[in-house]
C-alpha positions as CSV (number, residue, x, y, z in Angstrom):
1,M,0.0,0.0,0.0
2,N,3.0,2.3,0.1
3,T,3.7,2.0,-3.6
4,P,3.4,5.3,-5.6
5,I,0.1,5.6,-7.4
6,H,0.2,5.2,-11.2
7,S,-1.7,7.5,-13.5
8,D,-4.3,4.8,-14.5
9,Q,-4.8,3.1,-11.2
10,A,-4.8,4.0,-7.5
11,Q,-4.5,1.6,-4.6
12,C,-6.6,2.4,-1.5
13,H,-4.5,3.0,1.6
14,F,-7.1,1.2,3.7
15,C,-8.8,-1.6,1.9
16,G,-6.1,-2.2,-0.8
17,S,-8.6,-2.1,-3.7
18,S,-7.4,-0.7,-7.1
19,F,-9.5,1.9,-8.8
20,P,-9.1,4.5,-11.6
21,P,-8.6,7.9,-9.8
22,A,-10.1,11.1,-11.1
23,E,-6.9,12.9,-11.7
24,D,-8.4,16.4,-11.6
25,L,-10.2,15.9,-8.3
26,C,-9.2,18.9,-6.2
27,A,-5.9,19.1,-8.0
28,D,-5.9,22.9,-7.9
29,L,-7.2,23.2,-4.3
30,P,-5.0,25.5,-2.3
31,R,-3.6,23.5,0.6
32,V,-2.1,24.1,4.0
33,T,0.2,21.9,6.1
34,S,-1.1,20.2,9.2
35,D,0.7,22.8,11.3
36,C,-1.4,25.5,9.6
37,R,1.1,27.0,7.2
38,P,0.5,27.7,3.5
39,S,1.6,24.6,1.5
40,P,3.8,25.1,-1.5
41,R,1.9,22.4,-3.3
42,S,-1.6,21.2,-4.1
43,G,-2.3,17.8,-5.6
44,P,-5.1,15.5,-6.6
45,L,-7.3,13.6,-4.1
46,A,-9.2,10.4,-4.6
47,V,-12.1,8.7,-2.9
48,C,-12.1,4.9,-2.9
49,P,-15.3,3.6,-4.5
50,H,-15.1,0.4,-2.4
51,C,-14.7,1.7,1.2
52,G,-15.3,5.5,0.8
53,L,-11.8,6.6,2.1
54,A,-10.7,10.0,0.9
55,Q,-7.0,10.0,0.3
56,T,-4.0,11.7,-1.2
57,L,-2.6,10.2,-4.4
58,V,0.9,9.4,-3.2
59,T,3.9,10.1,-5.5
60,T,7.6,10.6,-4.9
61,G,7.1,14.3,-5.0
62,W,4.4,14.2,-2.4
63,R,6.6,12.2,-0.1
64,D,9.5,14.6,-0.5
65,A,7.2,17.6,0.2
66,A,5.7,15.9,3.3
67,D,9.1,15.1,4.7
68,A,10.1,18.8,4.3
69,T,6.9,19.8,6.2
70,Y,7.8,17.5,9.1
71,R,11.5,18.7,9.2
72,E,10.2,22.3,9.7
73,Y,7.1,21.4,11.8
74,Q,5.8,24.1,14.0
75,M,3.2,22.6,16.4
76,Y,0.0,24.7,16.6
77,A,1.9,27.6,14.9
78,A,-1.3,29.6,14.4
79,A,-2.0,29.5,18.2
80,D,1.6,30.0,19.4
81,G,2.0,26.4,20.4
82,S,-1.4,26.0,22.2
83,E,-3.7,23.2,21.2
84,Q,-7.1,24.0,19.7
85,K,-10.2,24.0,21.9
86,V,-13.2,21.9,21.2
87,A,-16.8,22.0,22.5
88,S,-17.6,19.6,25.4
89,G,-20.1,19.3,28.1
90,D,-17.9,21.5,30.2
91,G,-17.7,24.2,27.6
92,L,-14.6,24.9,25.4
93,Q,-11.6,22.8,26.5
94,G,-8.4,21.7,25.0
95,R,-8.9,18.6,22.7
96,S,-6.5,16.5,24.8
97,V,-8.3,17.4,28.0
98,V,-11.6,16.2,26.5
99,L,-10.0,12.9,25.3
100,A,-8.1,12.2,28.5
101,N,-11.2,12.8,30.6
102,R,-13.4,10.7,28.4
103,W,-10.9,7.8,28.6
104,K,-10.9,8.1,32.4
105,S,-14.7,8.2,32.5
106,L,-14.8,4.8,30.6
107,D,-13.0,3.2,33.5
108,M,-10.9,1.1,31.1
109,L,-7.5,1.9,32.6
110,P,-6.1,0.9,36.0
111,E,-4.9,3.4,38.6
112,R,-1.3,2.9,37.7
113,G,0.4,1.9,34.4
114,A,2.7,3.0,31.6
115,L,1.5,5.1,28.6
116,M,3.3,5.5,25.3
117,D,2.1,8.6,23.3
118,I,3.1,8.2,19.7
119,G,3.3,11.4,17.8
120,C,3.4,13.4,21.0
121,G,4.1,16.8,19.5
122,N,4.7,19.3,22.3
123,G,3.1,17.1,24.9
124,S,-0.5,18.4,24.9
125,F,-2.0,14.9,25.4
126,L,0.6,13.8,27.9
127,R,-0.1,16.8,30.0
128,A,-3.9,16.1,30.0
129,F,-3.3,12.4,30.7
130,S,-1.0,13.2,33.5
131,T,-3.7,15.3,35.2
132,A,-6.3,12.6,34.7
133,F,-4.0,9.7,35.6
134,P,-1.4,11.2,38.0
135,A,0.1,7.8,39.0
136,W,1.0,6.7,35.5
137,T,4.4,6.7,33.9
138,L,4.5,8.6,30.6
139,S,6.7,8.0,27.6
140,A,6.6,9.6,24.2
141,S,7.6,9.1,20.5
142,E,8.1,11.7,17.8
143,T,10.0,12.4,14.6
144,S,12.1,15.1,16.4
145,D,13.2,15.8,19.9
146,R,12.9,19.6,19.6
147,E,10.2,19.7,22.2
148,I,12.0,17.5,24.7
149,A,12.3,20.3,27.4
150,K,8.5,20.7,27.4
151,L,8.0,16.9,27.6
152,R,10.4,16.5,30.6
153,A,8.5,19.2,32.5
154,I,5.3,17.0,32.5
155,P,4.7,15.2,35.8
156,G,5.3,11.5,35.4
157,F,7.3,11.8,32.2
158,H,9.8,9.0,31.9
159,K,11.5,8.6,28.4
160,F,11.5,10.0,24.9
161,Y,11.8,7.7,21.9
162,G,12.3,8.4,18.2
163,A,9.9,7.8,15.4
164,D,11.0,4.2,14.7
165,P,8.5,1.9,16.3
166,D,11.2,-0.7,16.7
167,E,12.8,1.5,19.3
168,I,9.8,1.2,21.6
169,P,10.2,-1.6,24.2
170,E,7.6,-4.0,25.3
171,G,5.2,-3.8,28.2
172,F,3.2,-0.6,27.8
173,D,-0.3,-0.7,29.3
174,A,-1.7,1.9,26.9
175,F,-0.9,3.7,23.7
176,S,-2.3,6.9,22.3
177,L,-2.1,8.0,18.6
178,I,-3.7,11.4,18.3
179,H,-3.9,12.4,14.6
180,V,-1.1,10.1,13.7
181,L,-2.4,7.3,11.5
182,E,-3.5,9.7,8.7
183,H,0.1,10.7,8.2
184,L,1.4,7.1,7.7
185,E,1.6,5.2,4.4
186,N,1.1,1.8,5.9
187,P,-0.9,2.2,9.1
188,K,-1.6,-1.5,9.5
189,A,2.0,-2.5,9.6
190,F,2.7,0.3,12.1
191,L,-0.1,-0.8,14.3
192,D,1.1,-4.4,14.1
193,R,4.5,-3.3,15.4
194,V,2.9,-1.2,18.2
195,R,0.8,-4.2,19.2
196,R,4.0,-6.2,19.9
197,S,5.0,-3.5,22.4
198,A,1.8,-3.6,24.3
199,A,1.1,-5.5,27.5
200,P,-1.4,-8.4,27.1
201,S,-4.2,-6.3,28.4
202,G,-3.0,-3.1,26.7
203,E,-5.4,-0.4,25.5
204,L,-5.2,1.8,22.4
205,L,-6.6,5.2,21.9
206,V,-6.7,6.5,18.3
207,E,-8.1,9.8,16.9
208,V,-8.3,10.5,13.2
209,P,-10.1,13.2,11.1
210,A,-13.4,12.6,9.5
211,W,-13.8,14.7,6.4
212,R,-17.6,14.6,6.2
213,S,-17.9,16.4,9.6
214,N,-14.8,18.5,9.1
215,P,-14.3,19.1,5.3
216,F,-11.5,21.6,6.0
217,A,-9.3,18.6,6.6
218,L,-9.3,18.0,2.8
219,M,-7.1,21.1,2.5
220,I,-4.3,19.6,4.7
221,A,-1.7,18.7,2.2
222,D,0.4,16.2,4.2
223,L,-2.5,14.0,5.3
224,M,-2.7,10.7,3.5
225,R,-6.2,9.6,4.4
226,L,-9.4,11.0,5.9
227,I,-12.2,8.7,7.1
228,S,-15.6,9.3,5.6
229,A,-17.6,9.3,8.9
């Protein structure tokens, strides 16, 4: 599923089906990067007729441009590093606060454990999780260690790992991937590797964008896939 798409056939990033893409679909749509900067590229999108997944048509040029975006990434640049707020039953709150509190309300996690937050950014979810689960040990994985000082200041923070999932040791009681899977070319292989690092009763929290409820996500140039609902 990580093979560049040919002009006559696309291969769905999710279900693996082949289909003829509409090459002009949103090809001229102005795009932004996922850290809210103008993107120097646009590019065609496709919707798989078999599973409904909206996705970027992957080419070598797209990969090079996405890599450049991540090398210069500025987390929440439009808000000076602060995570966006979302509506909840308690009013407007940081997205990570809502997710962590919801996870706690489900009573799925023990009082103590070890969390690995993959794609941790500047630590927004780790901070929220630390407040909700103060006895947990927290570790993080990211493509760059530029935010390491902020991560180390989070109560309960233990260790930072790079982006290679093979660096992550075994035994974590929970994993979180907040807006990570839509950036990966082969999410199934990645999740299979993550699973090997989980404890037998380990839990997984995943959040991904849904373009039907948030069509703005179609403008984000470095995303590979957007679920339909």
